[in-house]
N, C-alpha and C positions, 0 to 999 in steps of 0.2 A: 089452629094453634102455631105461634111463629116458633120455629122452631133454630133459624138461621139468619145470620146477617153480615153483608161484606161491602167493601169498596171493591171496585174494579180499575177507576179511574180517580186522581184525585189532582186539581189544577188551580193554583193561586196567582195572581198576578196583577199589579202595581203596574198601573199609567203614567198617572199623574202625581205630584202633590197634593194632597187633600189639603184644601182651602175652604173656606166658604162653609155653606151648606151642602151636606152630603143625604143624598138619597141612597138608602140602601134596598133595594126590591130582593125577597126572596121567594123560592117556588121551587116546589115537590114536580113534579109531573111523571107516573105510571107509562114508560114505555111501551113493554111490550108484557104477555105474559105467557109463560109457555109450563109442558112438563117438564118432571125430571126424579130422578130414584136418587135415596140415599141409601147407604148401608148400613145398615144397626146389627151389628157383629156379621153373623149369618144370612143374616133377611135384607131385604131388599125392601124400602117403604117409598111409595108416590107420594111426589109431594110437586106444591105449583112453586114456581118460580115468578117471581116477579123484579121484572127490571125498571131502575127507576133512576132520573137525573135529579139532581140538585141544584139549585143556581144561586147565587146571590152576586146582586149586578150593584155597583157602585155610581152612584151620576151624578155631575155629569162626567162621564170618562175618567174617574178614578180608579176603578180596575173592577176583577170579579173575581171570584171563588165558584167554581164548578167541581160536580161528584159526580160519578156513577158507579151505582151497585146493585146489587140484588138481593132481596127479604127472600126466605123460604118460607112457604105457608103449607101445615100439612092439615088435612080434614080428610074428613070421609069421603070414601071414591063416587057417590051418588051425588055430594056437594060439590066437589073438585069440579068433575063433570060441569055440573051446572055453573059454577063459574066461570069455568074455561069456554065454553058453547058464550055465554055472556059478553064475556072477553072478545070471542073471534066476532060475536054477530054487531055488537054496538059499541065495542071498544070500553066499557064500563065494567066498573067492581061494584057488588054490593054494598051500598052504604053501610050496612053493618060493618061489612066487614073491613071497608076503606078508614074509616075514622082510628081503629088501633093500626091500620099498618101505617097511616099517615103518624099516627104519633110516635110511632117509633122509631119510623126515616128521620122527623124531624126532629128527637131526641137526639139520634147518634149524629145526625147530621149538623146540626148547629154547636154541640161539643166540637168536632173536629175542626170547624169552620171559625170555630174563636180561637183554634190552637193555629194553624193556617195563618188567619189575618196578622195577629199577632208576628206570624215570620217575615211578614212580605211588610210591614206597616199600612195597615189597613186599619179604619176605623172596626173594632167588634161589630158583624152583623147583629145582635141582637143585645137590645140592652139591659145594659149593667147596672145591678143595684149601687145608686148614689150615699153618701152619707150627708144629710144637712144638717147643719149647725143652725139653732133659733136664737136670735138676739136675747139676751136676759135683760127684762126690763130694770131699770136702774132703779136701787133699792134706797128709799129715803132713811135715814136715820132721824126720827123725834125722840127727842130726850127729855 
């Protein structure tokens, strides 16, 4: 279960004025997995610390958003050891765990990226809902 989330680096940069077609590429990467411990009152609890990086690149050379952070995950000791040894061996995280983690990271990062994109005048990195009005057909009155 996810027990903590935090950012360690937030960066947004606008290089050129946005004109024409802009491609926005979002990416999340798990950079490292390490053991850590949290203190709950008088007890310490072992957790896994997933170090991640989130990027939004605006092409051609319009700007970028970069976040680094950590997600804390608690699991029973046996499962934690399996996850850690899998990471050390293949740099892979079990698929069933990865989906939930990536969804949490993406949700939090997309919200923060939306805020920072406004601060530096970049287009939103995620599609925003739009209202579309439909033209009403003219009604002919026959009397």
